[in-house]
N, C-alpha and C positions, 0 to 999 in steps of 0.2 A: 611266061617270064623263063629265059635261059639262064642257068647257073652253071658256073665252072667250078667243081669241088676238087681243089688240089689238097690231095692227102694220100699217103703213102701206107697207112694202116688199114690193111684188108677188113679188120673187125670194124672199124669204125666206119668204113664206106658200106659195108654189108647191112649195118643198122641205119645209118643216115639216108642213103640214097633213096630206099623204098619209102622212107618217111617224107622226105621232100617230093617224091613222085605224087604220093598219095594227096598232097596239097596242090597238086596240078603243076609244079615246078618242073621245067624239062632240064635235066641234070646231065653234063658230061664230068667224067672223072680224069683226072690227070694224077699220076703217081710221082711225078718227078717235075723239076722246074722246067726241064727241056720239053715235056710233054705239055705242060701248062702254056708255054709260049707259042706252040704250035695248034692250040686249041681255043685261041682267043676271039677268032672271027665271030661275030654275031653275039656275043655273051653280054649280057645285062648286069651279071653280079659275080665277084668271085669270092668264094669261101676259102680261105688260104691257111693252112698249116705252117706253123713255123719253123719245124724240123723235117726238112725234105732230105732224100739220101745224097742229092747230088748239088744242092745248093743252100744255103740258109735262107729261109723265109724273107730276112728283110732285104736281102740283095734282090730276090725276085721280086718283092713289092717294087722297090725303085725301077726295076726294068719294065714291069707292067705300066707304072704310071708313066714311061716315055711311049707306050704303044697304045693303050686305050685309056678312055677317061670314064670309067664305069666304078660304082662301089666296090670296095674291097674291105671283108670282114676277116679279121683274122680269128682263126678257131684253134686254140693251141692249149698245151698243159701248162705252157710258160707264163706265170703270173708276177713275176718280180717287177718292181717299179720302172728299173732301168729298161727291161724288155718292152713294156707297155708304152713308154715313152718313146723309145726309139722306133717301135711299129708305128705310131701315130705320126713321128716326124717323116717316116719313110713313105706316108701316103695312105695309111689305112685309115678307113672311116670309121670303124668301130672294132671293139676287141672283145671275144667271148672266150673264157677260160673253160677247159675241161676239167671236171665233167660237169657238163650243164643240162638243163632241161629243154627238151625240143622247143617247147612252148616259149622259152624265153628267146632261143634262137630265131624262130618265126617272127616274133615280135621284133627283134634286132632288125632282121631283113626289112620288114614293113617299114621301120622307123627310117632307116637308111634309105629306102626307095622314096618314102614321102620328100624326104630331104633334097633329091634330085628331081623333084616334080613327078614322080611315078609312084603307084601303089600297086603292089601286086595282090588285087583282089582276090584272086584264086587261092589264098591261105586260108581257106574255109574248109573246114571238114563237116560231113553231115553223116549223122545216124538216125535214120527214119526222119521225123519233122525237127530234131535237134541240131542246129547250125551252131559251129565253134568258128569264131574268126581270132586266129591266133595274132593278126596284127592289132586288132582294137581290144583284143580280150573281152568280147562281146559274145553272149549266148542268147540265141533266139530259139524259141519253142513254137512250132506253127505259126511263125512270124512274129511272134510277140516276144520283146526282150526280157530276159530273166535276169535279175541282179544276183551275181555270185560273188562271193569274196574271193580273193587271192588264191588262197589254199584250196576252195572248191573248184575253181577254174583249172588249177594244176592238175587236181585229182582227177576230174573229168578229161582232160587233156591225155593225161597218161593212160586212162582206160581206153579212151577212142584210139591213140596210138597204136595200142596192142591190137587191135582189129579184131577183137572177139577171144584172143587168147587171154588166158589168166594172168593176171598180174599179181605176184606174190604179195602178202601183206608187207613183210621186210622191205621188197623193191620199193612199195608206195611210200613206207615211213622214211626209208633213206633219200628217196626222190623229192618227197615234199618237205619233210620236217628235218632233214640231214641227220637222222638218228636211227639205229636199230633199236633202240631201247623198248623193251617190253611195254613199259608204261604208257609209251604213244600208241599203243594199239587200241586202246579205248578212244583216243583222240581221234582215230582214223574212223572207227565205227560211226562216231558221232557226225562227222563230215559226210559219210556216205549217206547217213539218214538224211542229213540236212539237203545233200544234192537230191536224193529221189524226191524229197517234198517239193523243193522249189521248181524242179523240172516238170512236176506232175506226171511223172512217167516212172512209177515204182518197179516196172519190170524192166527197164533199160539196164540197170545195174544189179548184175546178179552175184550173190555169195556162193562163192567156192568154198563149202565148208573145211576149215582146218588149213586151207590154202591162201585164198585172198578173195579176188572179186574180178570181174569181167563185164564186158558190155555185151548185151544181145544185138548183134547186128542185123538181125533180121526177125521179123513177127513170125 
């Protein structure tokens, strides 16, 4: 599936593009509204930042709607009710506010594409025989579905997205529980333990003592 990422912040692009590519999405990047209008051909989905340097995102959305009939998801730090309503009235199909979890964004992409009669089945990541489907939020191990809680899925997703790099305890707690409170650390450990048990792959999630956790991407 071909995605047009309209985003002027290089830091956001540096983090998001590789993550989207890892789930087999073909991503073009436009840093301005003018570039976005030039790169529309063949696009299946637009991820649109509302704060662009050359034009307001709402105005661009209205222009996009006169040229293409593809889903548009606003991905922006603006979260006030007026902006959300204006975006939806301008033709946005869904609205995701920053900061967001990648698993949430991928689930929104899947939901939007389902509504238009398509499903990006490539929104699946694999580590060994463990498969994560971000659209349906299902996990299978050796072809058998494993029932995870929402927090357990988010935890596994964050670790897998790091592609073997260590994710600190603080990052995991802030990303999943929206807190850096030290008391949540025990909750994190309990979820990691449950995840290892449910997956039946105790060596998949490794503890980096004093730092955090990482997935072992190769045997």
